[in-house]
C-alpha positions as a Python dict, from the first residue, in 0.01 Angstrom:
ca = {
    (1, 'M'): (0, 0, 0),
    (2, 'D'): (-187, 103, -316),
    (3, 'F'): (31, -126, -527),
    (4, 'D'): (-20, -423, -292),
    (5, 'L'): (-394, -368, -277),
    (6, 'Q'): (-417, -355, -655),
    (7, 'W'): (-243, -691, -692),
    (8, 'L'): (-463, -837, -423),
    (9, 'L'): (-774, -726, -606),
    (10, 'L'): (-644, -881, -925),
    (11, 'A'): (-548, -1210, -752),
    (12, 'L'): (-889, -1275, -592),
    (13, 'P'): (-1081, -1342, -918),
    (14, 'G'): (-796, -1562, -1041),
    (15, 'A'): (-798, -1770, -725),
    (16, 'F'): (-1175, -1804, -748),
    (17, 'L'): (-1148, -1918, -1110),
    (18, 'L'): (-881, -2177, -1030),
    (19, 'G'): (-1088, -2316, -740),
    (20, 'W'): (-1393, -2337, -960),
    (21, 'L'): (-1200, -2527, -1229),
    (22, 'A'): (-1054, -2766, -973),
    (23, 'S'): (-1397, -2843, -828),
    (24, 'R'): (-1538, -2909, -1175),
    (25, 'I'): (-1258, -3152, -1251),
    (26, 'D'): (-1315, -3338, -921),
    (27, 'L'): (-1691, -3353, -974),
    (28, 'R'): (-1646, -3482, -1328),
    (29, 'Q'): (-1407, -3751, -1208),
    (30, 'M'): (-1643, -3856, -929),
    (31, 'R'): (-1934, -3864, -1170),
    (32, 'N'): (-1741, -4081, -1413),
    (33, 'E'): (-1649, -4323, -1136),
    (34, 'E'): (-2007, -4338, -1012),
    (35, 'Q'): (-2133, -4402, -1362),
    (36, 'A'): (-1877, -4673, -1431),
    (37, 'S'): (-1971, -4876, -1123),
    (38, 'P'): (-2348, -4888, -1189),
    (39, 'Q'): (-2284, -4968, -1553),
    (40, 'A'): (-2075, -5270, -1460),
    (41, 'Y'): (-2331, -5369, -1198),
    (42, 'F'): (-2625, -5350, -1438),
    (43, 'K'): (-2424, -5532, -1699),
    (44, 'G'): (-2368, -5814, -1451),
    (45, 'L'): (-2735, -5815, -1355),
    (46, 'N'): (-2841, -5837, -1718),
    (47, 'L'): (-2603, -6127, -1779),
    (48, 'L'): (-2733, -6301, -1469),
    (49, 'L'): (-3092, -6269, -1587),
    (50, 'N'): (-2984, -6417, -1919),
    (51, 'E'): (-2833, -6711, -1727),
    (52, 'Q'): (-2479, -6623, -1835),
    (53, 'Q'): (-2332, -6666, -1489),
    (54, 'D'): (-1966, -6680, -1590),
    (55, 'K'): (-1986, -6343, -1765),
    (56, 'A'): (-2198, -6204, -1483),
    (57, 'I'): (-1927, -6293, -1232),
    (58, 'D'): (-1666, -6112, -1442),
    (59, 'A'): (-1888, -5803, -1456),
    (60, 'F'): (-1947, -5804, -1081),
    (61, 'I'): (-1575, -5845, -1013),
    (62, 'E'): (-1511, -5544, -1238),
    (63, 'A'): (-1773, -5345, -1046),
    (64, 'V'): (-1616, -5439, -712),
    (65, 'Q'): (-1272, -5335, -834),
    (66, 'Q'): (-1406, -4996, -942),
    (67, 'D'): (-1585, -4944, -612),
    (68, 'P'): (-1433, -5169, -345),
    (69, 'D'): (-1620, -4997, -64),
    (70, 'T'): (-1968, -5085, -194),
    (71, 'S'): (-2091, -5374, 19),
    (72, 'D'): (-2396, -5451, -198),
    (73, 'L'): (-2169, -5551, -485),
    (74, 'H'): (-1977, -5782, -254),
    (75, 'F'): (-2302, -5944, -138),
    (76, 'A'): (-2417, -5991, -497),
    (77, 'L'): (-2085, -6146, -594),
    (78, 'G'): (-2070, -6372, -289),
    (79, 'N'): (-2425, -6498, -338),
    (80, 'L'): (-2351, -6566, -703),
    (81, 'F'): (-2044, -6769, -612),
    (82, 'R'): (-2254, -6971, -365),
    (83, 'R'): (-2523, -7039, -623),
    (84, 'R'): (-2258, -7172, -861),
    (85, 'G'): (-2116, -7399, -594),
    (86, 'E'): (-1791, -7200, -566),
    (87, 'Y'): (-1814, -7194, -189),
    (88, 'E'): (-1450, -7110, -117),
    (89, 'R'): (-1473, -6792, -325),
    (90, 'A'): (-1805, -6701, -160),
    (91, 'I'): (-1643, -6749, 182),
    (92, 'R'): (-1351, -6521, 90),
    (93, 'V'): (-1586, -6247, -30),
    (94, 'H'): (-1793, -6248, 287),
    (95, 'Q'): (-1488, -6280, 513),
    (96, 'H'): (-1340, -5975, 335),
    (97, 'L'): (-1659, -5785, 417),
    (98, 'L'): (-1640, -5882, 783),
    (99, 'A'): (-1276, -5768, 798),
    (100, 'R'): (-1372, -5413, 701),
    (101, 'G'): (-1370, -5176, 996),
    (102, 'D'): (-1609, -4926, 839),
    (103, 'L'): (-1894, -5175, 788),
    (104, 'K'): (-2223, -5083, 953),
    (105, 'R'): (-2368, -5315, 1216),
    (106, 'E'): (-2660, -5422, 994),
    (107, 'E'): (-2429, -5504, 704),
    (108, 'R'): (-2189, -5687, 935),
    (109, 'E'): (-2473, -5908, 1058),
    (110, 'R'): (-2580, -5966, 699),
    (111, 'A'): (-2227, -6068, 605),
    (112, 'Q'): (-2208, -6303, 905),
    (113, 'H'): (-2537, -6459, 798),
    (114, 'A'): (-2415, -6506, 441),
    (115, 'L'): (-2087, -6654, 563),
    (116, 'A'): (-2272, -6905, 780),
    (117, 'H'): (-2470, -7024, 480),
    (118, 'D'): (-2146, -7049, 281),
    (119, 'F'): (-2002, -7282, 544),
    (120, 'M'): (-2327, -7481, 549),
    (121, 'K'): (-2329, -7531, 174),
    (122, 'A'): (-1960, -7620, 174),
    (123, 'G'): (-2019, -7896, 430),
    (124, 'L'): (-1810, -7722, 695),
    (125, 'F'): (-2066, -7791, 964),
    (126, 'D'): (-1852, -7704, 1265),
    (127, 'R'): (-1770, -7361, 1125),
    (128, 'A'): (-2130, -7315, 1013),
    (129, 'E'): (-2251, -7388, 1364),
    (130, 'E'): (-2016, -7129, 1513),
    (131, 'A'): (-2118, -6873, 1249),
    (132, 'F'): (-2488, -6926, 1311),
    (133, 'K'): (-2444, -6906, 1689),
    (134, 'A'): (-2269, -6570, 1642),
    (135, 'L'): (-2597, -6436, 1503),
    (136, 'D'): (-2777, -6479, 1836),
    (137, 'G'): (-2940, -6151, 1935),
    (138, 'T'): (-2934, -6011, 1583),
    (139, 'A'): (-3207, -5959, 1324),
    (140, 'F'): (-3104, -6296, 1177),
    (141, 'A'): (-3141, -6488, 1504),
    (142, 'T'): (-3456, -6679, 1404),
    (143, 'D'): (-3322, -6775, 1064),
    (144, 'A'): (-2994, -6880, 1225),
    (145, 'R'): (-3173, -7104, 1475),
    (146, 'L'): (-3378, -7265, 1198),
    (147, 'A'): (-3056, -7332, 1007),
    (148, 'L'): (-2894, -7469, 1323),
    (149, 'L'): (-3191, -7700, 1373),
    (150, 'T'): (-3150, -7835, 1021),
    (151, 'L'): (-2776, -7867, 1076),
    (152, 'H'): (-2820, -8069, 1397),
    (153, 'E'): (-3075, -8294, 1229),
    (154, 'R'): (-2845, -8362, 935),
    (155, 'S'): (-2562, -8438, 1179),
    (156, 'R'): (-2799, -8650, 1391),
    (157, 'N'): (-2715, -8447, 1701),
    (158, 'W'): (-3056, -8491, 1856),
    (159, 'H'): (-3008, -8331, 2198),
    (160, 'P'): (-2876, -8000, 2054),
    (161, 'A'): (-3161, -8014, 1803),
    (162, 'I'): (-3413, -8045, 2084),
    (163, 'E'): (-3259, -7746, 2262),
    (164, 'V'): (-3269, -7527, 1950),
    (165, 'A'): (-3630, -7630, 1878),
    (166, 'R'): (-3728, -7527, 2230),
    (167, 'Q'): (-3554, -7191, 2186),
    (168, 'L'): (-3751, -7134, 1868),
    (169, 'E'): (-4075, -7213, 2050),
    (170, 'Q'): (-3987, -6974, 2332),
    (171, 'A'): (-3912, -6702, 2075),
    (172, 'G'): (-4265, -6739, 1939),
    (173, 'T'): (-4159, -6887, 1605),
    (174, 'G'): (-4427, -7155, 1625),
    (175, 'S'): (-4489, -7500, 1762),
    (176, 'F'): (-4208, -7751, 1724),
    (177, 'A'): (-4369, -8018, 1941),
    (178, 'P'): (-4404, -8283, 1664),
    (179, 'R'): (-4044, -8221, 1557),
    (180, 'I'): (-3916, -8250, 1914),
    (181, 'A'): (-4110, -8575, 1955),
    (182, 'H'): (-3936, -8718, 1647),
    (183, 'H'): (-3600, -8612, 1794),
    (184, 'W'): (-3674, -8803, 2114),
    (185, 'C'): (-3782, -9106, 1909),
    (186, 'E'): (-3448, -9094, 1727),
    (187, 'V'): (-3273, -9081, 2065),
    (188, 'A'): (-3474, -9386, 2176),
    (189, 'Q'): (-3382, -9588, 1868),
    (190, 'E'): (-3013, -9508, 1905),
    (191, 'A'): (-3025, -9597, 2274),
    (192, 'D'): (-3192, -9930, 2195),
    (193, 'A'): (-2925, -10003, 1934),
    (194, 'R'): (-2659, -9953, 2205),
    (195, 'G'): (-2852, -10172, 2449),
    (196, 'H'): (-2943, -9880, 2677),
    (197, 'H'): (-3307, -9979, 2719),
    (198, 'D'): (-3380, -9756, 3019),
    (199, 'E'): (-3257, -9453, 2826),
    (200, 'A'): (-3475, -9555, 2533),
    (201, 'E'): (-3780, -9588, 2755),
    (202, 'Q'): (-3720, -9245, 2904),
    (203, 'A'): (-3676, -9091, 2559),
    (204, 'L'): (-4005, -9238, 2437),
    (205, 'R'): (-4177, -9103, 2746),
    (206, 'R'): (-4046, -8756, 2666),
    (207, 'A'): (-4161, -8796, 2308),
    (208, 'R'): (-4513, -8866, 2435),
    (209, 'E'): (-4493, -8563, 2662),
    (210, 'A'): (-4384, -8341, 2374),
    (211, 'A'): (-4658, -8458, 2135),
    (212, 'P'): (-4925, -8668, 2310),
    (213, 'Q'): (-5111, -8723, 1982),
    (214, 'G'): (-4801, -8827, 1791),
    (215, 'A'): (-4803, -9170, 1630),
    (216, 'R'): (-4435, -9259, 1617),
    (217, 'A'): (-4375, -9295, 1991),
    (218, 'L'): (-4661, -9544, 2023),
    (219, 'V'): (-4541, -9735, 1718),
    (220, 'L'): (-4190, -9766, 1864),
    (221, 'Q'): (-4316, -9843, 2214),
    (222, 'G'): (-4521, -10137, 2093),
    (223, 'Q'): (-4240, -10267, 1873),
    (224, 'R'): (-3993, -10250, 2163),
    (225, 'L'): (-4230, -10443, 2391),
    (226, 'A'): (-4303, -10704, 2123),
    (227, 'R'): (-3929, -10764, 2068),
    (228, 'Q'): (-3897, -10822, 2442),
    (229, 'G'): (-4181, -11078, 2432),
    (230, 'Q'): (-4421, -10847, 2621),
    (231, 'H'): (-4704, -10884, 2371),
    (232, 'A'): (-4991, -10779, 2597),
    (233, 'P'): (-4838, -10435, 2678),
    (234, 'A'): (-4746, -10405, 2309),
    (235, 'L'): (-5109, -10457, 2209),
    (236, 'A'): (-5215, -10200, 2468),
    (237, 'A'): (-4980, -9941, 2319),
    (238, 'W'): (-5105, -10016, 1970),
    (239, 'D'): (-5469, -10003, 2085),
    (240, 'E'): (-5399, -9648, 2196),
    (241, 'L'): (-5249, -9578, 1854),
    (242, 'M'): (-5557, -9726, 1688),
    (243, 'A'): (-5779, -9487, 1884),
    (244, 'Q'): (-5564, -9175, 1838),
    (245, 'Q'): (-5417, -9218, 1489),
    (246, 'P'): (-5620, -9483, 1301),
    (247, 'T'): (-5459, -9403, 965),
    (248, 'A'): (-5111, -9461, 1111),
    (249, 'F'): (-5211, -9798, 1253),
    (250, 'A'): (-5156, -9957, 911),
    (251, 'L'): (-4781, -9922, 975),
    (252, 'I'): (-4792, -10190, 1245),
    (253, 'A'): (-5107, -10387, 1153),
    (254, 'S'): (-4901, -10698, 1075),
    (255, 'D'): (-4706, -10666, 1403),
    (256, 'Y'): (-5037, -10629, 1587),
    (257, 'A'): (-5169, -10955, 1440),
    (258, 'Q'): (-4846, -11141, 1521),
    (259, 'S'): (-4854, -11027, 1886),
    (260, 'A'): (-5218, -11133, 1913),
    (261, 'Q'): (-5132, -11476, 1772),
    (262, 'A'): (-4851, -11508, 2025),
    (263, 'L'): (-5101, -11458, 2309),
    (264, 'G'): (-5347, -11727, 2201),
    (265, 'T'): (-5705, -11770, 2083),
    (266, 'E'): (-5874, -11516, 2308),
    (267, 'A'): (-5634, -11238, 2213),
    (268, 'Q'): (-5675, -11328, 1845),
    (269, 'T'): (-6054, -11302, 1871),
    (270, 'Q'): (-6033, -10961, 2037),
    (271, 'A'): (-5777, -10838, 1786),
    (272, 'L'): (-5992, -10963, 1495),
    (273, 'R'): (-6291, -10770, 1625),
    (274, 'K'): (-6091, -10450, 1670),
    (275, 'L'): (-5933, -10480, 1327),
    (276, 'E'): (-6273, -10532, 1166),
    (277, 'T'): (-6398, -10212, 1328),
    (278, 'L'): (-6087, -10023, 1218),
    (279, 'Y'): (-6110, -10156, 863),
    (280, 'G'): (-6468, -10031, 845),
    (281, 'Q'): (-6347, -9684, 941),
    (282, 'V'): (-6015, -9669, 753),
    (283, 'P'): (-5990, -9938, 484),
    (284, 'S'): (-5632, -10026, 392),
    (285, 'I'): (-5458, -10326, 243),
    (286, 'D'): (-5231, -10358, 549),
    (287, 'V'): (-5524, -10386, 788),
    (288, 'L'): (-5696, -10627, 547),
    (289, 'Q'): (-5390, -10854, 541),
    (290, 'A'): (-5370, -10844, 922),
    (291, 'L'): (-5739, -10937, 938),
    (292, 'N'): (-5699, -11231, 705),
    (293, 'S'): (-5392, -11354, 894),
    (294, 'L'): (-5616, -11390, 1201),
    (295, 'Q'): (-5913, -11534, 1010),
    (296, 'S'): (-5925, -11913, 991),
    (297, 'D'): (-6228, -11931, 759),
    (298, 'G'): (-6110, -11930, 396),
    (299, 'N'): (-6447, -11816, 265),
    (300, 'E'): (-6437, -11513, 493),
    (301, 'R'): (-6090, -11425, 369),
    (302, 'R'): (-6198, -11449, 5),
    (303, 'A'): (-6510, -11241, 70),
    (304, 'R'): (-6301, -10964, 228),
    (305, 'L'): (-6058, -10963, -63),
    (306, 'V'): (-6337, -10941, -321),
    (307, 'K'): (-6506, -10662, -127),
    (308, 'H'): (-6178, -10470, -108),
    (309, 'L'): (-6121, -10515, -480),
    (310, 'S'): (-6468, -10379, -549),
    (311, 'S'): (-6402, -10056, -362),
    (312, 'E'): (-6025, -10016, -406),
    (313, 'P'): (-5870, -10213, -694),
    (314, 'S'): (-5534, -10329, -563),
    (315, 'L'): (-5271, -10565, -702),
    (316, 'T'): (-5188, -10681, -349),
    (317, 'A'): (-5551, -10776, -286),
    (318, 'A'): (-5568, -10942, -628),
    (319, 'Q'): (-5257, -11143, -544),
    (320, 'G'): (-5415, -11243, -213),
    (321, 'L'): (-5729, -11365, -388),
    (322, 'I'): (-5522, -11577, -629),
    (323, 'R'): (-5335, -11729, -333),
    (324, 'E'): (-5665, -11814, -168),
    (325, 'R'): (-5772, -11983, -490),
    (326, 'Q'): (-5452, -12187, -497),
    (327, 'S'): (-5469, -12291, -133),
    (328, 'S'): (-5839, -12379, -131),
    (329, 'G'): (-5868, -12526, -480),
    (330, 'V'): (-6206, -12358, -524),
    (331, 'T'): (-6258, -12207, -870),
    (332, 'L'): (-6295, -11830, -890),
    (333, 'S'): (-6645, -11706, -960),
    (334, 'N'): (-6729, -11469, -1245),
    (335, 'S'): (-6762, -11175, -1003),
    (336, 'E'): (-6423, -11255, -851),
    (337, 'I'): (-6266, -11271, -1197),
    (338, 'E'): (-6424, -10933, -1283),
    (339, 'R'): (-6271, -10781, -968),
    (340, 'L'): (-5932, -10919, -1066),
    (341, 'Q'): (-5964, -10770, -1415),
    (342, 'E'): (-6054, -10429, -1270),
    (343, 'A'): (-5753, -10439, -1038),
    (344, 'L'): (-5521, -10532, -1324),
    (345, 'A'): (-5664, -10260, -1549),
    (346, 'T'): (-5619, -9997, -1278),
    (347, 'A'): (-5261, -10105, -1207),
    (348, 'A'): (-5172, -10122, -1577),
    (349, 'K'): (-5312, -9780, -1668),
    (350, 'P'): (-5012, -9573, -1545),
    (351, 'L'): (-4780, -9806, -1738),
    (352, 'Q'): (-4965, -9763, -2066),
    (353, 'R'): (-4785, -9436, -2131),
    (354, 'Y'): (-4494, -9303, -2332),
    (355, 'R'): (-4220, -9116, -2147),
    (356, 'C'): (-3985, -8856, -2291),
    (357, 'A'): (-3623, -8967, -2247),
    (358, 'A'): (-3508, -8605, -2218),
    (359, 'C'): (-3743, -8453, -1960),
    (360, 'G'): (-3962, -8740, -1836),
    (361, 'F'): (-4291, -8596, -1966),
    (362, 'E'): (-4549, -8876, -1982),
    (363, 'S'): (-4850, -8910, -2209),
    (364, 'Q'): (-5086, -9177, -2333),
    (365, 'R'): (-5024, -9041, -2685),
    (366, 'Y'): (-4700, -9073, -2877),
    (367, 'F'): (-4539, -8740, -2969),
    (368, 'W'): (-4271, -8681, -3230),
    (369, 'Q'): (-4200, -8348, -3053),
    (370, 'C'): (-4221, -8353, -2673),
    (371, 'P'): (-4478, -8104, -2534),
    (372, 'G'): (-4260, -8064, -2226),
    (373, 'C'): (-3909, -7991, -2353),
    (374, 'H'): (-3997, -7950, -2724),
    (375, 'G'): (-3727, -8197, -2823),
    (376, 'W'): (-3764, -8400, -3140),
    (377, 'D'): (-3759, -8783, -3140),
    (378, 'T'): (-3715, -8789, -2761),
    (379, 'Y'): (-4000, -9040, -2707),
    (380, 'P'): (-3891, -9406, -2727),
    (381, 'P'): (-4156, -9588, -2935),
    (382, 'R'): (-4230, -9825, -2646),
    (383, 'R'): (-4475, -9782, -2364),
    (384, 'L'): (-4350, -9795, -2005),
    (385, 'E'): (-4487, -10146, -1950),
    (386, 'D'): (-4274, -10270, -2244),
    (387, 'Q'): (-3948, -10124, -2117),
}
């Protein structure tokens, strides 16, 4: 017993020493591995900041190989692939993350979100839609719905777009009423193109319900009625547009005048009066042209054109004044000629510039070295109006 106890006492310190050495070796190895991974990561980050993306990708791949369980490195690598347009590689990285069984729920949702954007960028819209829908109920639900809305709009799937926009409104993301109204207007135009006029009428009614102050539904409603020869209802729809959205009325000012002409003298007189009132509130060349198309007195037309040129020099108004001169044969007065010169000077001013062929920087001065891109001899020695 004494002999056995003696050996036992001698063995204990030796065992302790061996364990201590083994732990030091393991700690040193772990420390080396931990240091190697951040070094590769920071190397990749530095290369990325220096816009050396190819080398940055190599550094990130090295970091991932050294520490394959680090999800942040995978996300960095996948996002870098997507930015470079290498969508297939980005998809593989994020799919690899999703295949890991030890991934936390938050990181799994993040990977799903990244994968959905990969599909979107790659033009795989069906797979992108499924990936975004899988994010419902997650922290990325709102962003996924916004992406789905954009996806449906790009694919011209208007009914799903309307549904997603309503979900976003119900989630408190904000008001999507104007956007929904545009969706219904798109539905109406497609229905009209197919000859489904009742469906188009219903869609426009829903557009008005979604955004009562919206301009587009009234524009389309009047145009539909005018095409059908129902000019009086068309004018009524456009009168409502004139009252609600006077600035948008310029879009259909010419159509308004044509419908009034189709209805006869009385309708033309009423339309002329309304257009004069509108022009006084919101002067525009479109309303001015509609006014003059209804005005039979040539002197009145010329007076309006000169007045418009005095306040807003416009080539279109100048052209109209020259046409009036040609049709009437009456010589232009000195004041009318001055207005024409002002309009021409205003229109020519943006063209009296030099433009850098490398970056597009424009200047009234000629530069041997571009102030924008600092290139030498990048300015053609010709102004824009000479090109």
